[in-house]
N, C-alpha and C positions, 0 to 999 in steps of 0.2 A: 444562562436560562435553563431551568430544569426542564427535562422532556415531559415528566409527569409530576404533578403536584396536587395533593388533595388537603383540604383543611376542614376538620371536623365533619367529614363526610358521613351522611346517614341515610339509611334506606329502611322503610318499614313496609311490610306486606300485612295489612290488617293489624293484628295484634302482635305479629312477629317482627322484632327489630333485627334485620339481617346485618346492618352495619351500624355500629354505635360510636360514631365520632372518629372516623379514621383519618389520621393525619400522616402523610409520607411525601417524600420527594425522591425522584429518580433523575440522575444526572446523565448527560449524553455519553454514549459509548459504554454503558455498563450492561452487565447481565444481572438483572435484579430478580430475586426469587421471592414470591409471596407464598408462604408455607402455612399449612393448616390441614386439620382433618376435613374429610368430606362434609359439606354443610356448615363449614366455619365462616363462609362469606366471601370466599375467593372469587368464584364466578360471578357473583353479584357485583364485586368490585370492578372486574374486567368489563362487564356489560355496561356499567355506568360510564366507564372511561371511553368505551366504543360508541356510546350514544344509543345503545339497544335498549337500555332501561333508564328511566328517569330517577334521579335522585330525589329524596324526600327533603333533605336539608344539607347545608354545608357547601362547599366549593370544590369543584374538580376542574383541572386545567390539563390540556394535552398540547405540547409544543407551543405553550404560551397563550393558547386561546381556550375558551370555554368548550368543554366536550360537546360532541354531537354535531358540529358544523360540517358541511359538506366538503369544504376545502381541506380541513383537517383529516377527514376519513381518507382522502386520497393519498396521504402520507403515511398511512398505517396498514400494516399486514396483520392477519389474524388466522390462527389455526385453533378451531374450537375442539373441545374434548369430544371423544367418540364420533369424530367426523365419519361420513360414509361416501366415499367417491363411487359413482356407477362403475361396475366392474367391466362393462363394455368399453369404456375409455381406455386409451393408452396414455402413457406419461405425456406424449407430445399433444394428443388431442385435449387432454384435461387442461394443460397449461394454455393452449389456444383459447379454450372456453373461458377460463378465469381471466386471462389477459384481455379478452374482449369485454368482460364485465368490468374490468378496471379502466376501460377506456383506451387501451393500447391499440395502436394501428397494427395492421397485419405485418408490414415490414419490421416494426419495432418488436412484435412478438417473435418473429423468425429470428431476428438478430440476437434476441435475449435467450432463446430457447436452449441452444447447445450449452451456453455458459451456465445457466441455471441447473440444468440436469447434470452437468459435469460436477458442480459444486456439492450436489447432494449424492453423487456417486451412482446415478442412474442412467448415464449416457448410453450404456450398452444395452439397457432394457428399455429404452425410450419408446419403442414401438410395440412393446409387449403389452397385453391386456392387463389392466389392474387387477383384475380377478386372479391373476397368476402371481401377484406380488405377495411377499411375506409382510407380517405386520410392521416390521422395521422399515421396509421399503415404502409402505403406505404412509408411514409417519414422515419419512424423508421427503416423499412427494408432496405431502401436506405443507411441510416447511418451505419447499420450493414454491408452491403456489402463494405462500404468505409473503415472500420477498420478490416475487417475479416482477412486480411493477416498481421495484426500486424504492420501497418505503424507508422512512427515517427510524420508525419505531415498529417492533414486531411483538405481537402478543401471542404467546403459545400456552394453551390450556392443557396441562398433563401431557406434555409431548413425548415422554417415555413410558407412560403407563401401558402395561401389557406387552412391552417389547423385551426380548431376550437380552442377556447381558452383552453380547456382541453388538447388537443393535443399539442399546443404550450408549455404549461407548462411542459408536459412529455418530449418533445424534449429538453427544456432548462435544465431539471434535467439530461437527458442523457448526454448532452454535458459536464455538470459539473462532472459526473462520469468519462467520457473519459479524461478530464483534470486531474482529480485525479489520473489516471493511468500514468501521465507524458507526455501525448500526447500534441502536439501543434495544435490548431484548428484555421483555418482561415475561417471566415464566411463572405460571400458577401451578402448584403441585403439591400433593401430600407425600411424595417420595423424598424425604429429607436427605438421605444418603446421596441421591443423585445430584441434587442442587448444590450440596456441599462441595462436590468436585468441580463445579463450573462457575458458581455465582461470585460476583464482586461484593454484593450487598444482599442482605435478606431481611425479611420482615415476618414475624410470627403473628398469625391471626387466630383468635380463638373465641368462638361464639360472638362473632361480629366485632370483637375488639382487638386492636393492634397491641400485643403485650410486650413486644420487643423488637428492635431493629438495629442493624449495624453490619459491619463487615464480618465475614465468616471468621476471620482471625479473632476480631474482638469478642464475638459471641461464644466461640468454643475455647477460648483461652482458659485454662485451668490454673489460675495464678498460684505461683510459689509452691508447686508440687512437682517432685522429681523421683524417678524410678532409678535405683542404682543396683547394678549386678556386679558381683565379685567373681573371681576365679572359681571354677566348679569345685565344690566341697569345702569352700572357705566360709565360715560362719561370719555373719555380719555383726559388728559390735553394737547391738541395739541399745543396750543400757548405757554404754559410754556416750553414744550420740545423744541419748535422751538426757543424760546428766549435763551435757553441754548446752541444753535448752531447745532441742529440736524434737518435733513430734515424728515418731517412727512407727510404721506398721509393716509387718512381714506378709508377703503374698507370693505363693509359688516360688519360694526361695529367693525372692528379691525384696529389697527394702523400698518402701515408699516414704520419702521424707517430705514433710510439709513444713514450709517456712512461715514464720510470722512476719507481719509488716517490718520492713527494715532489715530483716535477716538476708544473709547470702548463703549459697550452698558451698562456697569456697572453704569455710572452716571445717565442714564435714569432709571434704575431699583431702584437705590437709591432714586431718586426723587419720584418714585411712592410709595415706601415704606414709605417714610417720610410723604407723604400726606395720609397715611392710606389706600391706594388702594390695593386691593386684586388682585394679578396676577394669571390667570388661565393657561395660556400657553405662552411660549416663543419659537419661531420657527425660526431657521436659514434657510433662503430660498435658493432654487437652481432652476435652469432652467432644462427643460427636454433637451435631445439631439435633439429633433425636434425644440425646440425653438432656440437653438444654430444654428442648421443647417439653419433654415430659415433666421436667422439673417445674417449668412455668405453668403447665396445666394443672399439676397437682396443687401448686400454690393457689390457683384461682378456683379450684374445686375440691376443697377439704373433704377427705373420706373417699375420694375417687380411687380408682385403680392405680396402684403404684407402678411407675416405669422402672426399668433396670438401668442403672448407671454403669457404663463401661468406659473406662479411661482408655485412650488410644494415643500412642506416641506420635508426636509431631516433628521433633527433631532430636537427633542423638549425636553424641560425640563418643567415638570409640577410642579407647585408650589401651594399648597393649604394653 
């Protein structure tokens, strides 16, 4: 059973169509990233799934039931974007407050407290005022309140926005820990590079439409393109490789070889070895999620601002 499922989900605010027939599925135990620019429809989607906003049309299910029911809400954790916790609270008093809202008894809250604060790395600052916390600490405390009542699925809206690089890394590691406990995590963000490092599946939403979804590997794979580097000072036999039927481009002293369908890189390597050339690295290239998203946006918005495509290596074989 899918944890989250929508079918042709639509939401209209007056003349503005915020969601235009979105269909997606999220399976148990996944970190799922919903990606898009601010105003693309991400928060509207989450609010419908949480029962905060009513859909205009279509279907939306959470844990096998129609969204918005009280029983289902008890099984869900949520961290909204730009949350503001009262600075006079401590980590302990805030979790007691939220635990009471969740219907947890005091003994259950006390039993759960140390574990939750330890998971988010705030055990040593548990009794410090929140006003003394850094942005990253506040975000981690927010995630702690989202899973404090032991929910099955957690919704996080821009969990790393405004956090420094060290804090973002801590949050990514925290989400992997929660996933390891069997929880399903739905992350809403415009920070594509962040979600690329932690998500199992992602979906791109643009102007209320789902334009692509799949695993990170599926989406970023740049099919049949390899970067080849030879020993320093050795020229690459560009014309010879082209004469053999391969597309070759030179960039910063390295060759980028593109294969047609059915071609293998092996004949190129055999040609290099036969010529006595020493191969220093062979890299299968891929695109970043940002590259893919910009390409999709450009395709749906002709004449719009062009994005910059930068290939990034995903795997390499070093041969000495």
